[in-house]
C-alpha positions in Angstrom: -22.2 -36.9 -17.2 -19.1 -35.5 -17.2 -19.3 -31.5 -17.7 -17.1 -28.4 -17.5 -18.2 -24.7 -16.7 -16.7 -21.7 -16.9 -17.4 -19.8 -13.6 -15.5 -16.7 -14.5 -13.1 -15.4 -17.0 -11.5 -12.7 -15.8 -7.6 -11.7 -14.6 -6.9 -11.9 -10.8 -8.8 -8.7 -9.9 -12.0 -9.4 -11.6 -14.0 -6.8 -13.3 -14.4 -3.8 -12.2 -10.8 -3.8 -10.6 -10.4 -2.1 -7.6 -9.0 1.7 -7.5 -9.8 1.6 -11.5 -11.9 4.5 -13.2 -11.6 3.1 -16.7 -14.8 3.2 -18.4 -15.1 -0.3 -18.6 -14.8 -0.3 -15.0 -17.1 2.3 -14.1 -19.7 0.9 -16.2 -19.1 -2.5 -14.2 -19.7 -0.7 -11.0 -22.8 1.0 -12.3 -24.5 -2.2 -13.6 -23.9 -5.3 -11.6 -24.8 -7.5 -15.2 -21.2 -6.3 -16.7 -19.5 -7.3 -13.6 -16.6 -10.4 -14.4 -15.8 -13.2 -12.1 -11.9 -14.0 -11.6 -11.0 -17.1 -13.8 -12.5 -20.3 -12.5 -13.1 -23.9 -14.1 -16.0 -26.0 -12.7 -16.2 -29.9 -13.1 -19.0 -32.1 -12.5 -19.7 -35.6 -12.6 -23.4 -36.0 -12.4 -23.1 -39.9 -12.2 -21.2 -39.8 -8.5 -22.9 -36.3 -7.2 -19.7 -34.5 -7.2 -18.1 -31.4 -8.3 -14.8 -29.7 -8.4 -13.5 -26.3 -9.1 -9.9 -25.4 -10.3 -8.5 -22.6 -8.2 -10.1 -20.8 -5.3 -10.7 -17.0 -6.6 -11.7 -13.9 -4.8 -15.0 -14.7 -6.1 -15.6 -18.2 -4.4 -18.7 -17.4 -2.6 -20.4 -16.2 -6.0 -18.8 -19.3 -8.0 -19.7 -22.0 -5.4 -23.5 -20.6 -5.7 -23.1 -21.0 -9.7 -21.7 -24.3 -9.5 -24.7 -25.3 -7.5 -27.0 -24.0 -9.8 -25.3 -26.1 -12.4 -25.6 -29.3 -10.6 -28.2 -29.0 -7.4 -27.8 -32.7 -6.8 -23.7 -32.5 -6.8 -21.6 -31.5 -3.7 -18.1 -29.7 -3.8 -15.4 -32.7 -3.6 -12.3 -30.9 -4.0 -10.4 -27.8 -5.3 -7.5 -28.0 -7.6 -5.0 -24.9 -7.7 -3.1 -23.6 -10.4 -0.4 -21.2 -8.8 0.2 -19.0 -5.7 -1.1 -15.5 -7.4 -3.8 -14.0 -5.7 -6.8 -14.7 -8.1 -6.2 -18.4 -7.7 -6.1 -19.4 -3.9 -7.0 -16.5 -1.7 -10.3 -18.1 -2.0 -9.4 -20.7 0.6 -10.2 -18.6 3.3 -13.8 -19.1 3.1 -13.6 -22.7 4.1 -12.4 -21.6 7.0 -14.0 -21.9 10.8 -15.3 -18.1 10.5 -16.9 -19.1 7.3 -18.1 -22.3 5.8 -15.7 -24.6 8.1 -15.4 -27.7 5.6 -14.2 -30.5 7.1 -11.0 -32.2 5.3 -11.9 -30.8 1.9 -9.3 -32.2 -0.7 -7.4 -29.5 -1.9 -4.8 -30.6 -4.8 -1.8 -28.9 -5.4 2.3 -29.4 -6.1 4.4 -30.3 -3.5 5.5 -26.4 -3.8 2.4 -24.9 -3.8 1.7 -27.1 -0.7 4.4 -25.6 1.1 4.0 -22.4 0.5 0.6 -22.7 1.9 1.9 -24.5 4.9 4.4 -22.1 5.7 2.2 -19.1 5.7 -0.9 -18.0 7.6 -3.8 -18.2 7.7 -3.7 -21.1 4.9 -1.5 -23.5 7.2 -4.5 -23.0 9.9 -6.9 -24.4 7.3 -5.1 -27.2 7.3 -4.2 -28.0 11.2 -7.9 -27.5 11.8 -9.0 -29.8 9.4 -10.9 -27.9 7.2 -8.7 -28.7 4.3 -6.7 -31.9 3.5 -3.8 -31.1 1.4 -3.4 -33.7 -1.4 0.1 -33.8 -3.1 -0.1 -33.6 -6.9 2.9 -33.6 -9.1 3.2 -32.5 -12.5 2.1 -34.9 -15.4 0.9 -37.9 -12.6 -2.8 -37.9 -13.5 -5.5 -37.5 -10.5 -8.2 -39.6 -10.9 -11.2 -38.0 -9.5 -13.8 -40.1 -10.4 -14.2 -43.5 -12.1 -14.7 -41.5 -15.3 -12.8 -38.3 -14.9 -8.9 -37.8 -14.8 -7.2 -34.5 -14.1 -3.8 -34.0 -14.9 -1.7 -31.0 -13.9 1.0 -29.7 -16.6 3.7 -27.5 -15.6 3.7 -23.9 -17.4 6.3 -20.7 -17.1 4.8 -18.0 -15.2 6.4 -15.8 -12.5 6.9 -18.6 -10.0 7.9 -16.5 -7.0 5.8 -18.7 -4.6 5.0 -21.7 -6.3 5.1 -23.3 -9.5 2.2 -23.0 -11.9 0.2 -25.6 -13.5 -2.4 -25.6 -16.8 -4.8 -28.8 -16.1 -5.9 -31.4 -18.8 -9.4 -32.8 -17.9 -10.1 -36.1 -19.8 -14.0 -37.4 -19.7 -14.9 -40.6 -21.2 -15.4 -39.3 -24.4 -13.9 -35.7 -24.8 -10.9 -33.5 -23.1 -10.2 -30.1 -22.2 -7.1 -28.0 -21.5 -7.4 -25.0 -19.0 -4.5 -22.7 -19.1 -5.5 -19.5 -17.5 -1.6 -18.4 -17.0 1.5 -18.4 -19.1 4.4 -16.1 -19.6 5.3 -17.3 -23.2 4.2 -20.0 -25.1 7.8 -20.2 -26.8 9.0 -20.8 -22.9 6.7 -23.8 -22.7 8.2 -27.1 -23.2 5.3 -28.5 -25.0 3.7 -27.5 -28.5 0.4 -25.5 -28.4 -0.5 -27.0 -31.8 0.0 -30.4 -30.6 -2.0 -30.3 -27.3 -4.8 -28.2 -29.3 -4.8 -31.2 -31.9 -5.1 -33.4 -28.8 -8.2 -32.0 -27.0 -11.4 -30.9 -27.6 -11.6 -27.6 -25.9 -8.9 -25.2 -24.9 -9.3 -22.2 -22.9 -6.3 -20.3 -22.7 -4.4 -17.0 -21.0 -5.7 -14.0 -23.2 -4.8 -11.4 -20.6 -3.9 -8.8 -22.9 -4.7 -7.7 -26.4 -2.0 -5.3 -26.7 1.4 -3.8 -25.1 0.1 -0.6 -24.6 -3.0 -2.0 -22.7 -1.6 -0.5 -19.2 -0.4 3.2 -19.6 2.3 3.8 -16.9 3.1 0.3 -16.4 6.1 -2.0 -17.8 4.1 -4.8 -19.1 7.4 -6.9 -19.1 6.8 -7.3 -15.5 3.6 -9.3 -16.1 4.2 -11.4 -18.9 1.4 -12.9 -20.7 1.2 -14.0 -24.5 -0.9 -11.2 -26.2 -4.2 -12.3 -27.1 -3.2 -11.5 -30.7 -0.3 -13.9 -30.4 -2.3 -16.8 -29.1 -5.2 -16.3 -31.5 -2.8 -16.6 -34.4 -0.9 -19.9 -32.4 -4.8 -21.5 -32.3 -6.1 -20.3 -35.6 -7.4 -23.4 -37.6 -7.0 -25.7 -34.5 -10.0 -28.4 -34.9 -10.9 -27.8 -31.4 -13.0 -25.3 -29.5 -10.7 -22.2 -28.3 -11.6 -19.2 -25.9 -9.6 -16.9 -24.7 -9.7 -16.6 -20.5 -8.1 -14.5 -17.8 -8.9 -11.0 -19.4 -7.5 -8.2 -17.8 -10.2 -5.4 -17.3 -8.1 -3.4 -19.9 -8.7 -6.1 -22.8 -11.2 -4.9 -25.5 -12.3 -8.4 -26.1 -14.8 -7.8 -23.3 -16.6 -5.3 -25.9 -18.5 -5.8 -29.1 -15.2 -4.6 -30.7 -13.0 -4.9 -33.7 -10.5 -6.5 -31.7 -13.4 -9.1 -30.8 -14.3 -9.3 -34.6 -10.3 -10.1 -35.1 -10.6 -12.9 -33.1 -13.6 -14.4 -33.9 -12.7 -14.3 -37.9 -9.8 -16.5 -36.9 -12.1 -19.3 -35.1 -11.4 -18.3 -31.4 -13.8 -17.5 -29.1 -13.7 -15.3 -25.7 -14.6 -17.5 -22.8 -17.6 -16.2 -20.7 -19.2 -17.3 -17.4 -21.8 -20.1 -18.0 -19.9 -21.5 -21.3 -20.2 -25.5 -20.6 -19.1 -28.5 -22.1 -20.0 -32.1 -22.2 -17.0 -34.4 -21.8 -18.8 -37.6 -21.9 
């Protein structure tokens, strides 16, 4: 059996966010059950006893435990990276000799992302000491993780300062999932979102901000993401399970709110840690 499981749904800095005194962050500081891990997807192939994670986040330790609890008979067989922003690769630090000290754990990334890791410490050291084994994974080239599981990186436009950025299509024997935690603008993508949604069973899409006014005193154009309202309107009516992920700590979709009701009424959900789908 092939499964996918959400191991986190928050933007790179999580919830609560460091240095933030907003009501939502204060509530999460006071109540651990309201804390949210950074966006991450787990993939499980029960038949061969292996799991994988898409992205290694700052919450890697806790998310590894969640994945182990979801599939106690399985071992982590690799990590696939979307890009070089802080929430998506910095958890690799836990693989080093000061911590887990893994032995040649496969890390799949594009040539540009691999070059970034090999140019910079401490990531270069992970490869030099054999904690990780970088696997060059160009866009649009399917990766056969197991006989029943294929994952394909798909390039998306997203502030590519240090690396390019990938979404991933995950194909099991019977069902498929599209994982896209970061994108600048659906109109800048050289694919059609409606066509993608028509071709998969589950879609986890960037829903970072609900409104332009969400971060007072900051120019939101410097951190571009499609608004959750735009993504919801584009996805409304799709014949697949669509859920918004990568929510900023300011996003009212975290709450039982009018905004969440508006999204739900249009047939779109909000991703949550523990959401789980069979792909076979």
